[in-house]
N, C-alpha and C positions, 0 to 999 in steps of 0.2 A: 918358447920352450924353457928358457932359463927361469921363468916365473914359477914353473912347476917344481923346480929342484927342492925348495924348502919343504913342500908337501911330500915329495918322495922321500926325503931324508927323515921327515917326521914319521912317515909310515914305517920306514926301516927301524927307527928307534922304538916305536910302539910295538911292532911285531917281534923285535928282539927281546923286549921286556916281557911280552906275552909268552914267548917261548920259555923264558926263564921261570915264569910262574908254573909252567907245565912240569918243572922239576921240583920246585919249592915255591909254595904260594906266597909266603910272606917275605922271603929274602929279597926279591926285586923291589918290593914296596918299601922295605926298610932301606935298601940301597938308595932309592930315589929320595926318601924322607931325610936320611942322613946327608946325602949330597946337597939337597936343597938347603938344609939347616946350615951346612958348612959354607954355602955360597958357591959350590962347584957346579951345581945344576940349576939353570934358570927355569922357572915355571910360570905359567900364566896366572894372573891374579885369582882366577876361579879356583886354582889348586894350590894357592899359597899356604893353606892350612897344613898341607902335608910336610912343610918345612918347619913347623912349630915344634918346640920341645916335647909337648905331650904326644904328638904323633911319632916322633923319633923314639921315645921311651916305649910307647905301646907297640909299635911295629917291631922294635928290637926284642921285646919280651916274647911277642908272638913268634918271631923267627927262631929264637932260642928254643922255645917249647916245641915247635914243629920239628926242628932238626933233631932234638933229643928223642922225641916220641917215635921217630922212625927207626930208632935202635932198640925199641922194646918189642919183643916177639908178640905176635897177634895184634898188638896195637898198630903196627905198621900196615898190616893188611886191612884193618878196620878203617884206618885213615884213607887208604886208597879208595874205599867205597864212597867217600865224600869229596875226595880231592878233585875229581873230574869236574863236577859242577862248580866248586869253589874256584878252581883254576880258570874255568871258562868266564866266570864273572870278573875275576881279577884281571885276566888278560884283556877282556873287553874294556874295562875301566882304564887300564894303562894306555891302550891305543886311543881311546876317547880323549884322554888328557892331552894328547899331542895335537888334537884338531879342534880346539875350543873356538877358533875363529870361523869354522864352517857352520852351516845351518845344522840344526839338531838332527834332521833326518839323515843327511850325508854322514855326519859325525858318528852316529850310532850304527848306521849300516856298515861303515868301515870297521868300527870297533867290534861288532858282533861277528862279522865274517872273517876279518883278518886276525883280530886279537883273540876272540873267543874260540874260533876254529883252530888256530895254531895251538893255543894253550890246551884245549880239549884233546887234540890229537896226540900231543906229546905226553900229557898226563895219562891218557888211556894206555899208550904204549908202555909207559913205565909201570903202571898198575898191572898190566898183563905180564910184564917181565918179572915183577915181584911175585905174582901168583905162580908163574912157572917155576921160579926159584924155590918157592915154598913147597911146591909139589915134588920137585926133583931133588932138592937138597935138604928138605925138612927145615928150611929157613936159615940154614947155616950161611948161605951166600948173601942173605938179605942185608946185613950190615955193609957189605962191600957195595951193593947196589945203592944203598942210602948215601954212602960217602960219595960215590960217583955223581949222584943226583945233586948233592949240595955243591960239589965242585963245578958242575956244569951250570947250575943256576947262578953261581957267583960269576963265572966267566962270561956267561951270556948277558948278565946285568951290566958288567963293565964294558963289554964290546958294544952293547946296544946304545949306550950313552956316548962313548968316546970313539968307537969305530963302527958306526951303524952299517956301512957297506959290507964289512967283514961279517957283521952279525947276521945280515940277511942271507949271506951265502951259507953260513953255518945252519941257519934255520931251514933253508931249502934242502940241505943235506940231511938234516934231522928228520924232516917230514918225509923225504924219500925213504930213509931207513925205517921210519915208523910204519909206513904203508907196506913196505916190502916184508919186514919181519912180522908185522902184525897179521898180514895175510897168511903167512906160513904158520904162525901160532894158531890162528883160527882153524886152519885146515887140520892141524894135529889134534886140536881139542874137539872138533866137530866129528861126531860119529857118522861117518859117511860110508859110501860104498867103496870097496876096493877097486882100483882101476884094473880094467881087463887088458892084459898084455897081448 
């Protein structure tokens, strides 16, 4: 049983990072890049490039642009239309990076299901929240939502690397909330029949 613990922890790290991409796509990647460059985070040789200075600069610029863009009216909603597929890809890659010693089929099956699924669910929930905010507050509350997303992405990135067990607990809570409130939101938006009392 103990031989599986490294794999379980790697899964927790990957899923935690995938959850972080559901809030902000580039911030977790920048966190990993900077952490690797500084020597805080060890990575497999196949992913050593992410710790290079060009990667740190590129992901840092992309992170800054993404964070600032979410404070621009209309641009934030436009970004939501592409954030789900991009977060899915980023989440899958971050989980895959934790399992380079596995065969390719197992590595990518885990990556797509655990990483892509987690990132897509959280990203979809946040896009729905912003759409509801735009519709009900004319976008006035959107900057607050953007700030919360950035904070959660930062916290999840840190927890995923340094406290992976806590990160997976938070991910499970977030997925539960995403499904619960996502279902309610869909019921409100769907023009359905009124319930007969």
